[in-house]
C-alpha positions in Angstrom: 0.0 0.0 0.0 1.3 3.4 -0.9 -0.7 6.6 -1.1 -0.7 10.4 -0.5 -3.4 12.5 1.1 -3.8 15.9 2.8 -2.9 16.1 6.4 -6.1 18.1 7.2 -8.3 15.5 5.5 -6.6 12.6 7.2 -6.6 14.2 10.7 -10.3 15.0 10.3 -11.1 11.4 9.3 -9.1 10.0 12.2 -11.0 12.3 14.6 -14.3 10.9 13.3 -13.5 7.2 13.4 -11.7 7.7 16.7 -15.1 7.8 18.4 -15.4 4.0 17.8 -12.0 3.0 19.0 -12.1 0.7 22.0 -10.0 2.1 24.9 -10.5 -0.8 27.2 -10.3 -4.2 25.6 -8.6 -7.6 25.8 -8.5 -7.7 22.0 -5.5 -5.5 20.8 -6.9 -5.2 17.3 -9.8 -3.1 18.6 -7.4 -0.4 19.7 -6.3 -0.1 16.0 -7.7 1.7 13.0 -7.9 -0.2 9.7 -6.5 1.6 6.7 -7.5 0.3 3.3 -7.4 1.7 -0.2 -10.8 2.2 -1.8 -10.8 3.6 -5.3 -9.5 7.1 -5.1 -9.8 7.2 -1.3 -8.3 5.7 1.7 -10.9 4.1 4.0 -10.5 4.5 7.8 -12.4 2.1 10.0 -12.7 1.6 13.7 -15.0 -0.6 15.9 -15.5 -1.5 19.5 -17.9 -4.4 18.5 -20.9 -2.3 19.6 -20.5 0.5 17.0 -18.3 0.8 14.0 -17.4 4.0 12.1 -16.0 4.2 8.6 -14.7 7.4 6.9 -13.4 7.7 3.4 -10.6 10.3 2.8 -9.6 11.5 -0.7 -6.1 10.2 -1.7 -3.8 9.6 -4.6 -3.2 5.8 -4.7 0.1 4.5 -6.0 -0.3 0.9 -4.6 -3.4 -0.7 -3.2 -3.4 -2.5 0.1 -4.5 -2.5 3.7 -3.0 -2.5 7.2 -3.9 -1.5 10.7 -2.2 1.0 13.0 -2.5 1.8 16.7 -5.3 4.5 16.8 -3.9 6.8 19.5 -0.3 6.9 18.3 -1.2 7.3 14.6 -3.8 10.0 15.3 -1.5 11.9 17.5 1.4 11.8 15.1 -0.7 12.8 12.1 -2.1 15.7 14.2 1.4 16.9 14.9 2.3 17.2 11.2 2.2 20.4 9.2 -0.9 21.0 7.0 0.6 19.6 3.8 0.7 16.3 2.0 1.2 13.0 4.0 2.6 9.9 2.4 1.6 6.4 3.8 3.7 3.5 2.6 3.4 0.0 3.9 6.9 -1.6 4.1 7.4 -5.0 2.3 7.2 -8.2 4.3 5.3 -6.9 7.4 2.8 -4.4 8.8 5.1 -1.5 9.4 3.7 1.7 8.0 6.0 4.6 7.1 4.3 7.9 7.6 6.0 10.9 6.0 5.0 14.5 6.4 6.6 17.8 5.3 9.3 17.8 8.1 8.7 14.6 10.0 8.5 10.9 9.4 7.8 7.8 11.5 7.5 4.1 11.2 4.5 2.7 13.0 4.0 -1.1 13.5 0.5 -2.4 12.9 -1.3 -5.7 12.9 -2.6 -8.1 10.2 -5.7 -6.5 8.7 -7.3 -9.9 8.4 -7.7 -9.9 12.2 -9.8 -6.7 12.0 -13.6 -7.4 12.6 -15.9 -7.0 9.6 -18.1 -3.9 9.8 -21.5 -4.7 8.4 -22.7 -2.9 5.2 -26.2 -1.7 4.2 -26.5 -3.9 1.1 -29.6 -5.9 1.2 -31.1 -3.9 4.1 -34.4 -2.2 4.3 -35.3 0.9 2.2 -33.2 3.9 3.6 -35.0 6.6 5.6 -33.6 10.0 4.8 -33.2 12.4 7.7 -32.2 16.1 7.8 -28.8 16.3 9.7 -29.7 19.4 11.7 -33.1 18.1 12.7 -31.6 14.7 13.6 -29.0 16.3 15.8 -31.8 18.2 17.6 -33.9 15.0 18.0 -30.9 13.2 19.5 -30.1 16.1 22.0 -33.8 16.3 23.0 -34.2 12.6 23.8 -31.0 10.7 24.7 -30.5 12.4 28.0 -33.8 10.8 29.3 -32.5 7.3 28.7 -31.2 5.2 31.6 -27.5 5.3 32.2 -27.2 1.8 33.8 -27.8 -1.6 32.2 -30.2 -3.0 34.8 -33.0 -2.7 32.3 -31.4 -2.7 28.9 -34.4 -1.4 27.0 -34.3 1.9 28.9 -30.7 2.5 27.8 -31.9 2.9 24.2 -34.0 5.3 22.2 -37.1 3.9 20.4 -37.0 5.0 16.8 -40.3 4.6 15.1 -41.2 5.1 11.5 -44.9 5.3 10.6 -45.7 6.7 7.2 -44.0 10.1 6.9 -43.6 10.5 10.7 -40.4 9.7 12.6 -40.5 9.4 16.4 -37.8 9.2 19.0 -38.7 8.2 22.5 -36.5 7.7 25.5 -37.4 6.9 29.2 -35.8 5.8 32.4 -38.9 5.0 34.5 -39.0 8.5 36.0 -39.2 10.6 32.9 -40.1 10.3 29.2 -38.9 12.4 26.2 -40.8 12.1 22.9 -39.7 14.0 19.7 -41.4 13.7 16.4 -40.5 14.9 12.9 -42.0 14.8 9.5 -40.1 12.9 6.8 -39.8 14.2 3.3 -41.4 11.0 2.0 -43.3 8.0 3.4 -41.1 5.1 4.5 -41.7 1.5 5.6 -43.2 1.4 9.1 -41.3 -0.2 11.9 -39.6 0.2 15.3 -35.9 -0.2 16.3 -34.3 0.3 19.7 -31.0 2.1 19.2 -28.5 2.6 22.2 -28.6 6.2 23.4 -24.8 6.3 23.4 -24.8 5.3 19.7 -27.0 8.3 18.9 -24.7 10.6 20.9 -21.7 9.4 19.0 -23.7 9.9 15.7 -24.4 13.5 16.7 -20.7 14.1 17.1 -19.7 12.9 13.6 -22.6 14.1 11.4 -22.2 17.6 9.8 -24.3 20.6 10.6 -26.3 20.3 7.4 -27.1 17.7 4.8 -29.0 14.4 4.4 -28.4 11.4 6.6 -29.6 7.9 5.4 -30.7 5.4 8.1 -30.8 1.7 7.0 -31.7 -1.3 9.1 -29.7 -4.3 8.2 -31.4 -7.5 6.8 -31.5 -9.3 10.1 -32.9 -6.2 11.9 -30.1 -6.5 14.5 -28.1 -3.5 13.4 -28.7 0.0 12.0 -26.4 2.0 9.7 -26.3 5.7 9.3 -24.6 7.2 6.2 -23.8 10.8 5.5 -21.3 11.7 2.8 -18.1 9.6 3.2 -19.0 8.7 6.8 -20.8 5.5 7.9 -21.7 4.5 11.5 -23.1 1.1 12.2 -24.5 0.0 15.6 -26.0 -3.1 17.2 -29.6 -2.7 18.2 -31.1 -3.5 21.6 -33.4 -6.5 21.8 -36.5 -6.1 23.8 -39.9 -4.4 24.0 -40.0 -0.7 24.7 -43.0 0.4 26.8 -46.1 1.8 25.1 -45.1 5.5 25.7 -48.3 6.8 24.1 -50.3 5.5 27.1 -48.0 7.4 29.4 -48.5 10.8 27.8 -51.0 12.9 29.7 -54.1 13.7 27.6 -54.8 17.1 29.2 -54.0 19.4 32.0 -55.8 21.3 34.8 -53.0 23.9 35.3 -50.7 25.5 32.7 -47.9 27.9 33.5 -46.0 29.6 30.6 -42.6 31.0 31.5 -39.6 32.6 29.9 -37.3 29.8 29.1 -34.1 31.6 30.0 -35.3 32.7 33.5 -36.8 29.3 34.2 -33.5 27.6 33.2 -31.5 29.9 35.5 -33.9 29.4 38.4 -33.7 25.6 38.0 -29.9 25.8 37.9 -29.9 27.9 41.1 -32.3 25.4 42.8 -30.0 22.5 41.8 -27.1 24.0 43.8 -29.1 23.4 47.0 -31.1 20.4 45.8 -28.1 18.3 45.1 -27.6 17.7 48.8 -31.2 16.8 49.4 -32.2 14.2 46.8 -32.4 16.9 44.1 -35.8 18.0 45.5 -37.3 21.2 44.2 -40.7 22.5 45.2 -42.7 24.3 42.6 -45.6 26.5 43.7 -47.8 27.8 40.9 -50.0 30.7 41.7 -52.5 32.4 39.3 -53.3 36.1 39.2 -56.3 37.7 40.8 -58.6 37.5 37.8 -59.8 34.2 36.2 -58.6 32.7 33.0 -55.2 33.3 31.5 -53.7 36.0 33.8 -50.3 37.0 35.0 -49.2 34.8 37.9 -46.0 33.3 39.2 -44.0 30.1 39.7 -41.8 29.8 42.8 -39.0 27.3 42.9 -37.8 26.4 46.4 -34.8 24.1 47.3 -33.4 23.4 50.7 -30.1 21.8 51.8 -30.1 20.8 55.4 -27.2 22.4 57.3 -26.2 24.4 54.3 -29.1 26.7 53.3 -32.0 27.2 50.9 -32.9 29.2 47.8 -36.1 30.7 46.5 -36.7 32.0 43.0 -40.1 33.6 41.9 -40.8 33.9 38.2 -43.5 35.7 36.4 -45.8 33.4 34.5 -49.0 33.3 32.5 -51.1 30.8 34.5 -54.2 29.1 33.2 -56.1 27.2 35.8 -55.9 26.8 39.6 -52.7 27.1 41.7 -50.8 24.0 42.5 -47.7 22.8 44.5 -45.7 19.9 43.2 -42.2 18.4 43.8 -39.8 17.4 41.1 -36.3 16.1 40.8 -34.6 19.3 39.8 -32.1 17.5 37.6 -35.0 16.4 35.4 -35.9 20.1 34.9 -32.4 21.4 34.2 -31.8 18.6 31.7 -34.8 19.4 29.5 -34.3 23.2 29.8 -30.7 22.8 28.5 -32.0 21.4 25.2 -35.0 23.7 24.6 -34.2 27.0 22.9 -37.7 28.4 22.4 -38.5 31.8 23.9 -41.1 30.4 26.3 -41.9 27.0 27.7 -45.0 25.7 29.4 -45.4 23.5 32.5 -48.6 21.5 32.3 -50.0 19.8 35.5 -53.0 18.0 36.8 -52.3 17.1 40.5 -49.3 16.9 42.7 -49.4 13.1 42.4 -49.6 12.9 38.6 -46.9 13.4 35.9 -46.1 16.9 34.7 -45.3 17.9 31.2 -42.7 20.4 29.9 -43.6 21.7 26.5 -41.8 24.3 24.3 -43.7 27.1 22.7 -44.3 27.4 18.9 -44.1 24.6 16.4 -41.6 22.6 18.5 -44.4 22.3 21.1 -46.4 20.2 18.6 -43.3 17.9 18.1 -41.8 17.6 21.6 -43.2 16.3 24.9 -41.3 15.8 28.1 -43.0 14.0 30.9 -41.7 14.0 34.5 -42.9 11.9 37.4 -43.4 13.9 40.6 -41.6 13.2 43.9 -43.6 12.5 47.1 -44.6 15.4 49.3 -43.5 13.4 52.4 -39.9 13.7 51.5 
């Protein structure tokens, strides 16, 4: 193998596939990146056996071939080179790769590329579903944080991805909260559900561009999903199991609705979290309506208390529809959702102190996004 490519292109490709490199493994090959010629490109591949990422980098190919290199060493060395041409030449009779830059060169010993695991392709899979990259990034940000972080119940570590006609739905839950985000597809697609690990989607958000189209393909056995955008491919195992019927959990109405400025609500929740973190993250919300009936100016008060440390109280102006109400939430569940909502205002919809509450953004996003939080007990 012998080829030349731009240092900037190679460094960018290595940063992309580096997200799939295994840092803790008993299989040395998983800490390597596979380099292989592919037409007028060099293909970089990495996998940790849960996800695999492939990126094609433009190159001038003198001799075809393949090898593997230690990911960290190779990436760090390429990153140290000047932004100019980089020559990669596999030495005869082994797996030593000579890397030559403008002012520096090195020889890096690799492993037999035949040992590198095969990363599945999309050939023979279901019809691709085309997603907008920017909207996909938003959907990921607005749902994955609600997935469980431990593996006690594997289905809750994933995000349910549902295609039904021209509607795409992401849903994530951890038994205490539920985030549901919907989007309209450009064309109808085959209906079906898959359960994608939340950490896979977070890695996807890091490698996809800010704009463009992303194709999602489920492999023939429906045990893996592949995302493709430009010269980048990410493939991931799917989670086996039945995700709960989240539609049955979504409240069908509300008795009290408070609309607040998102920025001030976000800041008040952050302030409350400073004191709540030492008392099971408890924050008490007291909603009060104005003097007149109907939709009138009112307020929402957030109170948090840390025993032996202190307490905080923040009172926010709000447009309140319905009766006043006091409810207790885990403040982290509020700060998490307010961090991913950028609308000017947001609504808090409630029924009773014992029933789930809903945080809903204003405007069109409010029709697409619903965040449900279970309340905490008043006895705490």
